[in-house]
N, C-alpha and C positions, 0 to 999 in steps of 0.2 A: 504493500500500500504506500509506504514511504517513497519507494522508487517511482510509482505512478505520480504521486504528488510532486516529486522533484521534477519529473518530466513535464508535467503540466505547468509548473512554475517556469521552467526553462522556455517552454513554448510561448508562454505569456510574455516573458521578457523579450523574446525574439520578435514577437508581433509588435510589442510596444516600441522596440527599437526601430523596426521597419516603418511603423506609422510616424515615428518622430523624424526619421530620415526623410520620409515623404513630405512631411510638413515643412522641412527645411528648404525644399525646392521653391525658390521664388519665381513667380511668373507675373507678367504685367496683366492688368485687367484687359478684358476683351475690348479691342478698339472699335469705335463706332464705324458704321459703314461709310466709306468714302464716296462710293458711287453705286447705283443700282444697275449693275451690268447684266446684259442679256446672257443667258447660259450659252456657253461656247457650242454645245451640241445643237442647240436651236438655231444659232446664228449660221453655222455651217450648213445645216439641213436646208434652211430657207435660201441661202446663197446658191447651193448646188441645184435646187429645184428650178431656179431662174436660169442658171447657166445652161441647163439641159434644153432650154427653149432656144438657145443660140446655136451658132456653128463654131465648132472647135477648129481654129486655124492652125494651131501649133502647140506642141508641148515638147520640152526638151530636157536633156540631161544637164548636169552642172557645166557652166561655161559654154553651153551650146546655144547659138543664136538662131534667129529666123530671118532668112534672106530670100524672100519669094521672088520668082520671076513673073508671077501672075498676081496682080493686086486689083483685079476687077471687082472683088468684093468691096474695095474702098472707092474706086473711081465711079462705081455705080450706086454708091450708098446715098441715103437721104441724110440731111443735116441732123435729124432727130435720132438717127441710129447711133450706135456707140461700140467701142471695143471695151472688153473687160479683161484685164490682165491679172492673172493669179500668179504670184511670184514669191520667191524666197531667196535667201543667201545660205548656201550650204557650208560656207567657211565663216564661222562665228567670229573669228578674229577681225573680220572686215566690217563689223557693225559700224555704221556711220559713213562707210565708203561707197563710192559709186560702183554698182554691180551690174546695171543694165543701161543700155543706151537706146532710146527711141529716136529713130532717124526718119524725118519727113522732109522730102525735097532737099536732101543732102545737108541738113542741119540737125545736129544731135542734141537731145535733151537727156541728161543723166538722171537715173533713178538710183537713189541711195538706199542702202540697207539700213533700216531703222535700228538703232542700237539696242532697243528693247527686243531681245530675242530675235536676232536677224534671221534665224532659220525658220521662223514661223511664217507660214503662208499667208500672204496679204492680198487684198483685192483692190485694184485701181480701176475706176470706171472713167473713161474719157469719151465724151460725146463727139461725134464726127465734126460738128461745127467747131469744136475746140481743137480737135486733132489737126484739121487742115490749116489752122492759124499758126501752128508750129512750123519750124523750118523756114521755108521761103514765103510762107503766108499765101497759100493757094486761095483763089477766090471761090472755088467750088471743088467738090470731091473729084470731078473729072479732070481737074487741072493738076492733081498730084501725080508726079512721075516717079517718085521714089519712096519706098517704105521698107524699113527693116527694124529688127530688134536684136541688138547685140547683147552678149552676156559674158562677164568676166568677174574676177575676184570672188568666185564662188556663186555668182548669180545663177539662178535657175528659173526658167519659165515653166511653171506648173501647168499653165494653160492660158492661151490667148484666144479669146472668143469674140465673134462678131454677133452683136445683138441688134435686132431690128427695133424700131421705135417703141413698141409696146413693152417688150422685154427690157429695154434700156430704161424706160420710165419706172418699171417695176423694181429694177435693181437700184435705181436712184432712191426710191422710196424706202427700200430695205436698208440701204446704207445710212439714210437719214435716221431711221428708227434705231439702228445700232449706235450711231453717234449720240442720239438723245439718251439712250439707256446708259451710256458711258459717261454722261455729264457728271462732273464733280458736285457732290452735295456740300454746299458752303454753309457754315455756321458762324463765320468770323464776325465779331461785333466791334472790332477796333481795339479791344483790350489785349494785353499779353496772354498767351496761351496758359501760362502758369499763374493761377489766381493768387499764389503766395509770393509773387515776385517782390524783391526788396525795393524800397522806395527809389533808390538810385537807378535801378533798371527801369522802373516805371517812368522816371523823369526823362531818361534818355529816349525811351520808346515814344513818349508823348512828343518830344522834340523832333524825332525822325518823322513822325506822322505829320506834324505841323509844317515841316520843311519841304517834304516831298511835293514836287510840282512847282515850287517857287525858287528853289536853289539846289545846289549839288554839293555834297560834302567831299572834300579831298581825302584821298587815302593812299598810303604807300606801304608795300610789303617790305619787311626788313630781310637782310641776309645776315648770317652770323660767321661767315668765313672770309670776310674782306678786311680783317684787321680790327674791326669794331662793328658791333651790331647796329651802331648808329651811322654806318657808312652811307646809306641812302638818305637818312634824315639830314646829315651834314651836307650832302650834295645839294639837296633841295634848299636848305637854308642859305647855303653859299650863293646860289643862283637866283633866289627869289626873296630872301630876307624873311621867309615864312616857314612854318612847319605844317604838315598835313593834320587834318582833324582826327583822322583814324590811322592807327598804326596796326599793320598786319603782322601777326606772329604765328609761329608754327611749333607744335609739340614734337616735330620730327626728331628722330634720333634721341628720344627721351630727354629733350631739353626742357623738362618740366619746370624746374626751379628757376632756370634762367628766364623762361617766358613769364612766369609769375612775377619775378622781380621787375622785369621791364614793363609789364602791364601795370603794376602798381605805380611805378615811376611815371608812366605816361598819363595815367589817371590823375596823379597828383599835379602834373603839368597842366591839366585841364582837358586832356584828350580822351578819345574813346578807343579801348583795345579791341582787336578783332583777332580771334584765334582759329586756325585751321589745324589739320593733323594729317600729314603724310606719314603713313605707317602701314605695316603689314597687318595681317589678321591676328597677329600676336600682340598688336598695339604696343610694340616695344622695338620698333625698327624705323626704317626710313623710306625714301622715295623708291628705290629699287624693289623693295619688298611690297610696297603698295601696289605695284604693277604685276609682280610675279606671284603673289600669294592668292589663295582662293579658299573656300570653305566647302565642306560637305553640307550644303545648305539645309537639306531636310533635317539632318540630325542636329546641326548647330542651332536651329530655331525651334527645336522641340524640347520643352522643359523636362528635366529628368535624365537626359542623356549626358554622357561625359563631355561630348562636344559642346553642349549648351553651357555646362558649368565652366568649361574652359573659356568659352567666349565671354561670359559674364566677368570672370576673374580678370581676363585681359582688358576688357573694356573699362574696368574699374581702376585701372592704373592712373588715370587722369583725375579721379575724384578728389584725392587729398589736396591736389594743387588747385583745382577749381574751388575747393572749399576754402583754401587760403585766401583766394580772391574775394569770395563772398564775405569772409570774416573781416576783410579790409574794406568792405563796402564798395567793391569794384564790380560793376556790371560788365559783361562780355558779349560782343557779337560773336556767337559760337557757330562756326561753320564746319561741322564734321562731314565726312563722306562727300566732299565737293566734286563737282563735275560728275554727278551721280549717274547720269545717263550716257556717259562717254564710252563705256565699254572697256576702258584701259585699266582702271583701278579695280581691285578685287571686290569692292563693295557693289560694283555694278555687274559683275560676271554671273551672278545668279539670276539675272533678269529683274524686271520691275517689281514683281510680286514679292520676291525675296527681299529686295531692297526696302520696300515699304515696311515689311516686318522688322527689318534690322533697324531702320530709323526709329520706328515706334518703340522698339525694345530699348534702344539707348535713351530716348527721351524719357520713357517711364522709369528706367533704372536710375537715371540721374536725378529726375525731378521727384518722382513719387517715393522711391526707395531711399535715396541718399539725401533728398531734400535740398538739392542745389537750386537756389532761387534767384541766382544772379545772371542766369543765361538767357540771352535773347536769341532764339533759334533761327538761323539763316539757312534756308534751303537753296543750294547753289547748283544750277544746271550747267551743263557744258554748252558750247556753241553749236552742237549738232542739230538740235531741234528735231521736230518731226513726230515725236510721241511723248511729249512732256507729261500729259495727263496721266498716263499709266504709272508714272513714278511718283505721283503726288501722295504723301502720306496722310493728308487730312488737315483741316484747319486747327484741330486740337493739338497739333504737333509742330506748327510752324508760326513764326512771327514776322519774318521777312522772307521774300522770295526774289530770286534773281538768276542771272546767267553770266557767263564770261565769254570773251572772244578776244583773239589777238589780231583780228581784222581791223584795220584803221577805220575811224569814223564812229558814228553814233550807233550803228547796228540796229537800225529801226525795225527791221524785220524780226530780229531776235527779240527785241523788246515787245513787239506785238504778240509773238508767240507766248511769252510769259504772261502777258495780259489776259490771254484767252483761258488760262487755267487759274490765275490768281483770284482770290476773293476780292470783291469791291472794297477799296480802301486800304488794302495791305500794301505797304511801300515796296517798290521794285528796285533792286540794286544791281549794279555792274560790278560784281565782286572780284573780277580779275580782268586786266586788260594790258596790252602792250603800250599803245599810244592813247593819250587822253582825248576824248571827244570834246570839241568846243561847245560853247553855249549855242552858237549858231547851228552847228551840225545837229545837236539834239533837238533844237526847235524845228528845223526843217524836216527831220526824220520823225517828229512827234514821239520822241523817246526821252522823256524827262527822268533819266535815271536818278535815284536818290543819292547815290555815291559812286565813285570809281575807286579802284584799287590797282595801281600800277604794280606789275610784278617787279621783282628786285633786280639788282645788278644791271646787266646790259640793257634791259628794257627801259631803264631810267637814264642810263649814262652814256649810251653809245652814240648819241647825237643824231640818231635816225628815227627811232620810235618817238622820241621826244627830244627837243633841242632846248638849250638854256633859254633861248628866246621864247619858245612856246610855253615852257614851264613858268617863266615869269609872267607871261600873259594870263595863264590860268590862275596862278596863285595871287595875282594882284587884282583879279576880276571880282566885282561885287557879287557875281552869280555863284562863284565857288567859295565855299566856306572853309577857312583854315582854322588851325588850332586856337589862335588868339581870338577868333570870332565866336567860339562856342560859349554858350551860357554856363553858369555854375550849376552843375547837377547835384552837388553834395547837399 
């Protein structure tokens, strides 16, 4: 009897231990729905039913194009007819690259593989009235003399269909229904996403909202290998007599304490610190690892797995340092996982769905679990464009939204793409650039970025992206806000 009782006690202790271990697995609360997406199976079934009403012109293997000798289907088409192109990229490393080329009358239009799962088959509907305006701009279908569809960089034509007017209209209605179902559900009310944000963070955010549309904040990324972390700041001050309002810093290579110290110093000067993080999935490395690492995404995002525990432990490396900043009353423009849709950093290699879960996980871990209340969360897209909505984690997890580009000018088209997914009233930022857009360029492009952030070293100093004269013009302009012009947020 004593043995049985001992055995029962042991089993009870084992069960208690198991339950205790299970309780120790932290997981974020379920995230609210970001969009009411149409079920994938329903979308494909409806799409295929319409395609079956058309004529299949071509389907090919990877990197195999369509070069027809007979294009009578096009020259004899009506303007309300259309072509439907079902395509994908079988080389996922070329997400964001051109993979197909649509040639009409000897002029080519490139089709880029969207960085959100480039191997996913996608449908493009082009009415004949639009198709003939490409290339040489034929006046009517019978004036088109050349049509082809090239494929490279892993491009694959899963199906090129000709749809007569009725089927084309039906497909257009279907695509509109899909787009409507994928529309983001916005709940943004103008406040910071963290209701417990410290007063200094609230003061900075209120100022950013007030400023957006009427002025632009200057920003400069620092480097730490040019003899002094103030290399860029000294250069700007030498040529303009001013300092930027925002200083960009990076936790890269575990420079945690250095970043904290310089952030506090910048805040005490009256400026705003902005922190990003080039790191591998171990959160303890640098640029090379940020591009070479990856995760077993299903396991890493499943509470209770060893991969999940490892991810949380790694992610927590920054917490004590961000806490130092909060204790010092320093708010931070926090930009983790930047260029999120670019496809080159590990955090985007799992596709948009995994990225959204990763972003929500970090937000909840830092905000809800660790109580970091000094972070202003900046969601930073790359300049790729094309599928931004799929990567949006929801208004409850974002305070600022933006994109970056190293193309000169105001990048109005990129700004407009961000506008299409941003909630009304959320400030839009140019969180990285090579050359600074002028006030005139932003006005002409209707792209009133709240801030710019010039990348470090040569982007600032080579005399090409920006010249001493152009820097002086920007930093002396009434439109661009410098450090000395910021209000007292303390």
